[in-house]
N, C-alpha and C positions, 0 to 999 in steps of 0.2 A: 459245325460248319455246314451251311446249306449249299450243296453242290449245284452248279448251273451246268448248262451245256458246255462242252469243251470250247476253249478259246478259238479253235480252228474252224468254228462253225460258220463257214461261208459268209464272212463279213467283208471279204475283199471286193472292191468295186470290180465288176466284170470286165473282161477285155473289151476295149473300144469305148469304155466310159471315159469321161473327161478327167476323172480323178486319178491322182497318182499317190503313191505311198509317201508318207512323211519322210523328209530327208533324214531325220534322226531315228525313225522307227526301224528296229532291227528286223531284217527279213528272215523268214523261216524260223519262227519261234521253236525252241527245243521241245521235244516231246516230254510229256509227263508234268507239264507245268500246272500249278494250281488254277482252278477256274474261279471266276468272279464270285466272291462270297458276299452277297448283299445282306444275308440275314433277314430278307424281306418276306412278306406274305405272298404265298403262291396264288396266282390268279388261275382258277380252273377254267380251261377252255371247254367249249360245248361238247367236244368229242368225248371227253371223260365222263360226261353225264349221260351218255347214251346207254340205255339198258342193254344187257347182253353183250357188252363190249368185249371183243375177242372171241365170241362164240360164233359158230356157223349160222348164217342167215337162215331163218325158217322158210323164207320165200324162195330163194334160189340156191340154197345149200352151198353158197360161197362164203369164204371167211369174211367177217366184217372188217372194215378198214382198221389198220393199226392205229391205236390211240395216239393222238398228238400230245407231245409232252406239254406240261403246264408252262406258262410263261412266268418267269420270276419278276415280281414287281421291282421297278427301278427305285433305288433309294432317292428320295427327294429330301435334301438336307436344308432345313430352315435355320439360318444363322441368326440366333437370338442373342443380342448383347444385353445382358441383364442390367447393366448400369444404365442403359438408355431405354429399353423396351417399355417399361412401365412408368417412366418418369414423365409425368404430365404437368409438372410445376410451371413450365413455359416462361420462366423468368429470363433465362439465357443472358445473364450478365457476363460480359467478357472476363475470362479468368476467374469466374466466381467459384467459391468453394461449395461444399456439400450443402451447407445451410442456405446459401443464397440460391443455388441452382437446382437443388434436389438430386435424388438418385433413385433408380429403379431397385426393386426388391424381389427376392425369390418369391415372396407371397403374391406379388402382382401377377405372376405367371400362374394364374389360377385355372380351375377346370374349364371355365368359360373361354378363357384365352386359348387354352390348348385345344378345345373343341373347334374353335374357329381356324386354328392353324392346321388341324387335321382335315377340316373341310376344305381348306385351300389345297390340300394334297400332300402335306408334309408327312414323311415317314420317320424322319430323324430330326431331333432338335439339338443343334449345336449350341451349347451354352457357352458363349464366347466370353472370355475374360473373367471367369469365376475364380480361378486360382488366385491366392493372395499375392498382390503385387506391391511393390514399393510405392508409397503414397505420402502426401503431405498431411493427410487427415490423421489426427492424433486419437488413438484408442488406448492411451497409457493406463486408463482405469481398468482395463481388462488385460493388461500386460502386452499391448500391441502399440508401442509408441510410433510416432511419425518417423519417417526415414530422413537421412541427411539430405538437405535441400540441394546439395551439389549434384546428386545423381538422379534427380527427378526430372521427368518430362511431363509437365502438367501437374496440377494439384491433385487430381485423382490418381494419376500415375499410369504408365504404360501397361497394358494387359500382358506384355511380353517381357516384362522385367519382374520375374517371379521371385518373391521373397520367401515363401514357404510352399513347397510343392505338395505338402500334405494338408494344406489348409485352404479355406476360401476367404474372400474379402469380407470383413465385417460390415462394410458399406451396405451389403445386400440383405442383411438380416434385420428384422424388426427388433430383435434382441441380439446385439452383437455377440453376447456370450453364448448364444444358442445357434451360431451361424452354421455349424456343420449339421445340426439337427434340422434346420430349416432347408438346407440344401438336400438332405436325405428325403424330406417330405416332397420337395419338388420332383426329385427322381421318381418317387412313388406315383405322383400325379401323372407324370409323362408315361410311365409304364402302364398305368391304369387305362390309358388311352391307346394302348398297343402301339406306342411309338418308342423309338430308341433314343437313348441319351448319349450325346457326344460331347466331350470337352477338349480343350486344347492340351496338347503335349508339346512342350517347348524344349527340345533336347539339346539345342546348340548352345544355349546360354542361360544364365540366371542373373538376378539383380546383384549388384555389387554388395548389397547389404544382406545377402541370403543367410538365413539362420532359422532352422526349423524348430519351432516350439513343440510341435506334435511328435516329431521323430528326431530329436536332437542328435542321436547317435548316427543318423544318416545325413547330417549336414555336409554339404560339399566343402572340401578343403580340410576336413578333419583328418589329421595324420599325414598330410602332404609333406613332401620334402621340398621346402621353399628355397633351397640353395641351388636348385637346378631349373633351367627353363622348362625342360620336358622330362618326365618319367612316365612310363606307361601306366603306373599305378597311382599317379597324381590325378586329382580332379581338375586342376587348373594349370595354366601356363604362366610361369613367373618371370618377371622382367628384372633380373638380378645382374645383368651385365651391360653397363658397368654397375657396380654395387652402389647402394645409397640412393637410388632414384626414388622419387615419390610421385604419386599420381597427381597430375595437374589437369583440371577441367575448366575450360574457359566458360564465362557466362554467355548464354545465348543473347543475341542482339534483340530478338523480337519478343522476348518473354522474361519478366522479372522473376527470379528465383524466390520462392516464398520463405517467410520466416515460419519455422515450425516449432511445435512443442513449447517449451518455456523460453522462447526468444532465441532459438538456435538459427543462426544465419549462415549463408554459404560463405566458404573461405577458399574455394578452389581445390580442395582435396577432401579425402575422407579418412577417418581414423584407421580404418581397416587396411589402408594402402598408403600411409604417409611415411612408412619406413623409419619410425622412431623407436621401434622395439616394443611398443604397447598398442595392441596386443602382440605377443610374439608371432613372428612370421608375417608382419604386415607389409609384405612386398607388393608392389604394383603388379597387376595381372593384365593379360591380353583381353581386349574388348571382344564383344560378341561378333563384330564384323572383322575380326582377325587383325586389328591394329597392334603392332608389336612395339609401340612406343608408349612411354609413361605420359607423354604430352599429347593428349587427344584433342580432336577438334569438335566443334559444335555439330558437325555433320556426321560424326561417328556415333556408333551405338555405345556412347560413353556410360550409359546407365547399366550396362550389362558386362558380364565376364564370360568368355568362351569356355565351354567345358571340353575336357580332354578325354577322348575315347581310346587312347593308346596309339593314336596316329599323330605324328608331328607334321603339321601342315607346312612348316618352313623347310623341311628336308625330305619329306616323303617317308621317313622311318616309321615303321608300324610294328607293334608287338601286341598280339592278342592272346598269348598263352604264357602265363595264366590269364583268366578272364579279367580284364581291367576293372578296377574298383568302380569307375563311373557306370559301366554296364550293369553291375550288380545293384547299385543304388537306383538307377533308372528302372530296373525290373521291379524293385520294391515299390517304387512310385506307381507304376502301372498296376501292380497287384493290389495296392491299397485302394485305388479308385475302382478297379473291377469288383472288389469285395463290396463296395458301396453301391453297386448296381450300374456303373457306367458301362455302356455297351460298345463304345468306340472312341477313337482319338483322331483329331485333326492334327497332323504333325507339322509343326512350324519349321520352315527352312530346312527341310529334311535332307536335302542334297549335301549339306555340310557335315553330316554324320556318316561314318564308314558303313558301307553296305553290310559288312560282316556283323556290325553291332545291330543293325536292323534285323538281320536274320535271327540273331540270338533273341532279341527283345520280342519280336512278333511271334516266334515259335513258342516262347515261354508264355506269352499272353494267350495263345491259342490252346495251350494245355489247360489253362484255367477256364477258358470259354471258347469253344471251337468256332463260335459265330462272331467273335470280336471283330470290329470293323475299323480298319485303318485307312485313312487317306492322307496323301502327302501334298503339302505345298512344296514344290520342287521345280527347279528351272535348269534345264540343260544349258551348258555354256556359261554357268555362273559360278564356277569353281567347285571345290569339294574334293574329297579323296578319290583315288582311282576306283574304277568299277561301277561308278554311278551311271545309270541310264534309266529312262522310264521303264523299259522292258525288264531290266534287271531288278528294279524295285518291285514289279509285279511278281517276278520269280521268287523273291524272298518273302512275299506275303501281303504286300499292299493291295488293297481292293481297288484303289483308284489313285490317280495322280492329276493334279491341276493341269488343265489344257490352256495354259496362258497364251500359247502361240496362236490358237484359233481366235481367242478373245482379242488379242492385239491386232491380228490381221483384219478382223471384222471392224473394229473401231477405226482402224486406219482408212477404211473405205469412207467413213464419215469425215475424218479430220485431216488425213495425212496423204492423200493422193493415190492410195491403192484402189484397185477395182474389185468388184465382186468376184470376177474371174480368179483373183488371187487366192480365194478360199479353197479352190481345188487343190492347191499345193499343200493344204493342211489336212487332207483326208488320210487317216492312217490305214495301214494294212490291218488284217484281221486280228493281229495280236493285241493291239491297243484299242480296238473298236469299242469294246465294252469297259475299258479301263480308264478312259479320260473322264474326269469330272468337269462338267461344263457350267459356266456361270456368265452372267452379264454384269454382276456387281459382287463385290465382297469388301471387307473393311480396308483393304489395301488400295482399292481402285476408286477412281472418281465416280460419283453418282451419275447414273444415266441422265438424269434431269439437270445436271450441272452444265455450264456453258460449253459450247463447241469452240475449241481453240485450234486454229491452224498451226500445225507444228510438224516437225519431223518425227516426234515421239508420241505415240498414242497415249502414253501415261500422262501426258500434259493436258489431256482433253476429256470432257464428258461427251455425251451423245447429243446434247443440245436441248432435249426435252424428253419427258417421259413417253410421249407418243413415238419418238424416234427409237425408243428401246424395244418396241413391240416386234418389228421384223427381226431385230438382232436376237431377241430371246427366242423367237420362233425357230430361227435357223440353228442357233447353238444348242437348244434343248432337243431338237429333232434330228440333228445330224447323226448321232450315234445312239447306243442304248445303255450308256453308262450313267452314273449318278448325275443329278441335277442339284444346283445350289441356288437358293433364294435368300437374299440378304434382307434382314428386317428393314422395312421402309421402302424397299424396291417396289413392292406391290401397290404402294400408295403414292409413288412419285416423289419421294423425299429428295430435296435439292441439295442439302448441305451448303446452304448459302451463308457467307460471312465467316469471320474468324471466331473461333470459340475460346482460344487461350493459347496454350502451347501449339495446338493445331492451328495453322494459318488458314487463310481463305483459299483453299486448294481444291474445293469441290468434293472433299471426303468428309464423312461424318467422323468426328474426333474419336480416337481411342485413348486420349490422354486427359480429357477434361470432363467435368460435370456438365451435362447439357441435356436439353430436351430436343427430340426430333419432332418438329412442329406437325408435320403431316401424320406421323405415327400417333402423336397425341390426339389428333382429330379422329383417327380410327379407334384408338383405345376408348375415347369418349367417356371419360369418368369411370373407366373400368367396366363399361358395358360391352366393350369389344365388338361394336356393331357398325363402326364407320359413320356414326351419326353426325360427326363434325366435318366429314369430307364433302368436297364439292362433287357434282355429278360426274365430272370427267375422271376424278380419282376413284370414285365408286366403280365406274365402268372399267377402269384399269385393273382393279383387283379382280373383277369378274373375268377379265381377259386372262390373267395369270391362272386363275382357277381352271378355266376351260383348257388352256394350253397344257397345264400339268396333267389334266385328265386325259387329253389326247396322247400325250407322251407315254402314257402307261398302256396304250392299246397295242395288240400284236401288230407287227410291222414297224413300230417305233421302240417298243420294249424288247423286240426280238427282230431278227431278220437282217436285211442287207441294204446297201446304198447304191444308187446309180445316179451319177451327176449328169445334168442336162445342159451344162454351159456350152460344150463344144458343138452341140446340135443347134444352138440358138444365138451364139455370140457374134455371128456375122450379120444379124438383123439389127438395123439401126433403131427400130421401134422397141427392141429389147434392150436398148441403150448399148448395144454391142457388148453387154456383160459388165458395163461400168457400175450400174446401180441395181440391176436385177439379178437375183440368184434363184436357181430352181434345182430340184432333185426329186427322185423317186426313193421311197423307202418301201420295202416289200418283204413279206414272209410267205413263201409259197406253200409251206406246210399248213398254213392257216388261211390261205386265200385272202391275205390282207395286203392291199396295195394303197399307197398314199402318194399324192403329188403335193409338194411344198413349193410355193412361189412367194418371194419376198422382194419388196421395193425399199431400198435404203435411202431414197431421195425424198425431197419435200414436194415433188411434182407427181402428177398422175401419168401413168403409162399404160397404153393398150397395145396388145400384140397377140399374135397367134403363136402359141408355144408348141414347138415340135417335139415329139417323143419318138426316138429312133425305133425301128423294128426290132433291133437287138434288145432294146430295153423291155419291149413287151414280151419278148421270149424269156428273158431272165425273170421278169416279174410274174410270168405264168398266165398271161392272158392273150398271147399271140394267136391262139386258135379260136377265139370268139369273134363274132361279127361286130358287136357294139358294146361299148362300156359307158358308164355314167359317172360323171364327176360331180360330187356334192361337197360344197365348202362347209366344213363343220365348225369353223370359227365364227360364222355369222348366222344367227338364227333367221330362219325363213329364206335362206339362200335357195334359189331355184337350181335344180340339178341340170347339168348339161350333158347331152348325149353326143357321142362321137364314134365314127367308124374306125375300128382298130386299124384296118388296112391303110387308112389315109392319115394316121396320126403323124407320120414322118413327113407328110407333104403339106396338108392343110393345118394340122395341129389343133390345139385347143384354144379358143378365144379367151383371153384373160385381160381384165382391167383391174389395175391396182391404183388406189388413191395414194396420196402422200403417206409415206411410211406404212404402206399396206402389207398385209400378210394374208395369204389364203392357203388353207390346208384342205385339199380335196381328197375325200375318200373315193377310191376308184372301185366300182362294183359292176357286176355283170350277172346275167341270168345263169344259174347253175343247172346243169343237166340232172 
């Protein structure tokens, strides 16, 4: 475990700032909590390179300044969907199979591809969807037949309906029999680039057809008492009251269920849960989204079964002593992938798993690798066992938690009537400052470049264009100093236009179907990975993300504090009264690093004088100098602007922002 500065390190917005703590952030984090464990490369600051550091000065016989601690590199997680990343077939037939539409391979993620992702700024590669999922594609010739069509979502299958937790999808191998060896080779290539490997950990549910060939003795459900709904030592929850029920799955209206294997057709149920006694114990089970009926709907997670961690979600009963069998099996799964060189895990719907189980699993994983990296997709207010909160997740060992709240608030400025001022309500206190993982896209969200839809729910809208995503990314990536997520295709303006198959025309890149990402294929450019097929606008977009990520690693952004400037400016109509403009300072006084970020979320140009309160100059450490210079580092050749510090709260800094503009000013002054 690489220890960082303590979580209490001055990240609270200072008194008088426009920011407030998150409504859900727990105040006063308990002492002795683990600090952020990025496992990243330490960036040495110049003070550590001074000769004679810590020795008396030969000139004045005074002690040299105390060395400034190194700044830990922020994790930059590149979400790489193997199924899609290297697929350049570009046929994109609706509901096409592997043969028609093609599929990405482990081998496509070669050293050239990884070099380009590293150059973009990635430190971690999240290999999304590599675990073997239920699928319509038949590999019976290697002992991997297609799954029952009743439980499929898409011909390729959902990444999150895991069929064997100890295996990877044969789709991604040049030789399906050698799929694990080809995965191992990819891990080695990533490590050779000094990047970390992350895979999915899906603890809440598995595919209804789960059956491990690699570790059959650890298959879920083996030895369960199927005569009871809940037992703390069972892996599943069984629907046996009234007795004799069988699973009933309706056909989706928008997608024809495929014929698989040797003519197997959907019949509305599956052999494992039709309650006919063959196989023994074939009782229907609770779905992954906790539906306790054998008659599920097309909107349920009907393809999955919920796992049992010793907590009965229907009654609140919990029994964790002795350690539940599911905990031990999940620990075996984590140990298996750690032994294969996996460095971290993105934990799906983590809030539905008891926090006691997380503490057990993470501590066990840390014993095997002290630098193991865990981050959680988790949502407060979305159910789950008692004890869950973001701060409690950090206490038990999570390195980061999704910041869905800031993402939704910011998107709602574009689509849903919120103002930029509302972002101030999303600034956390110091405890979560370094722990929120920030993103502008991931596989669950609509693409930035997908259409803007007026709605009361930001989940129903994109940002309208890839240009509109620039200020959003700038604000979300620079607000705090926690991890950053970039989703493959985001950096080249992927639109996710049209319906792919099971995945409808919803602005999201499919996680269910075989497909090519057209803009990504233009960047892959016949596996040259040079962007040769992109238009000039998208080439510039990728350069923008590269520059933004590099800026986010600098002291003041990778370390330090936040000071919001909305309250000092939102009475100014030219500032749009804070409807479309957002601004803040980031600063690290230990390293004399000060930055001013100003973003325009509208499609119009705005010019104004941005005021910086005297209090802000005090906190940022430049109140005692006469003049500072503001230099926009996001635009090459930008002319520096000089300003009198004593008048920043009166005359301010002149700023002009074009449509969807972002400016990141480095604030400098002459040092004595």
